[in-house]
N, C-alpha and C positions, 0 to 999 in steps of 0.2 A: 523832723518836725513832730511834735506831739499830736496825738489824735484830736485834741481840743482845738489846737491852732489850725490844723487842716480843715476841720469841720467849720470853724469860724470863717476862714478864707473862702471856702466853698459857698457858704451861706451868703456872704457879702457879694460874691460874683453872681450868684444866682438871682439875688434880689435886684442887683443893678441892671441885669439884662431881661428881667421878667416881662416887662411891657413889650419890649422888642420881640421876644419870643412869641408872645401871644399874637402879635400882629403878623409875624412871619408864618405862623401855622395857619392863619386865616388867609394868607396870600395878600394881605394888605400892605401898603407901603408904610415903612417905618417913618415916623416924624423925624425931622432933621435932628441929628445927634452929633455930638463931637466924636472924633475918631476914637478916643478912649472908651466911651460908652458903647460904640459899635463893636470894638474889639472885645469888650467884656461880654456883650450879648453873644457874639460868635463863640467865645470860649465856653460860656454857659451851655449853649445849645449843643456843641460838640462833646463837651464833658458828659452831658446827659446821654449821649449816644456811644459813650465808651472810648472816646479819643483822648489822647494826651496831647494837647495843643502846644507846639514848640515855637511857632513863629507865624505872624500874620502880616501880609504885605498887600499892596494894591497893585494890580497888573491888568492892563487892557480893560479897565472898567469893572473888574471883579475883585473880590477879596480872595487872595490866594493864601491858603492856610496849609502850613506844614505840620503834620501830626503823626502820632504813632498809635496804633490800635492792634492789640494782640501780637505785639512784637514786630509788626510790619509798618514801614513808612508809607505815608500817603500825602498827596497834594490834593487839596479840595478847593474848588472854585465856587464861590457863593455870590449871588446877587447882593450888592450892598443895600438895596432898598428893602428887600424882603428876607434876606438871609437864607434863601432857598439854595440848596446845593445844586449846581448846574453840571458839574463834572468832577469825577474822582479818578485820580491816577495813583496806581500803587507803585511803590518803589521809588518815589520822588526823592 
């Protein structure tokens, strides 16, 4: 992909999840969102922390995220209401 296309995609994802990120950093509940918007907010948050998000699923009431950071695989579990990371497993 070209630099401009990557930049545009990143900007769209960041804008889509911006309000959810603000709420999550304050520990506030996120207003009801559709699954797509929630996944975009999760991707934005984790991309900002250096993760390459590969897959997002729901398991036991948490968002389970499969991602890579610094060449290592991770499973991250986030609260869907606040997007706070509850647990991180390396090598998932």
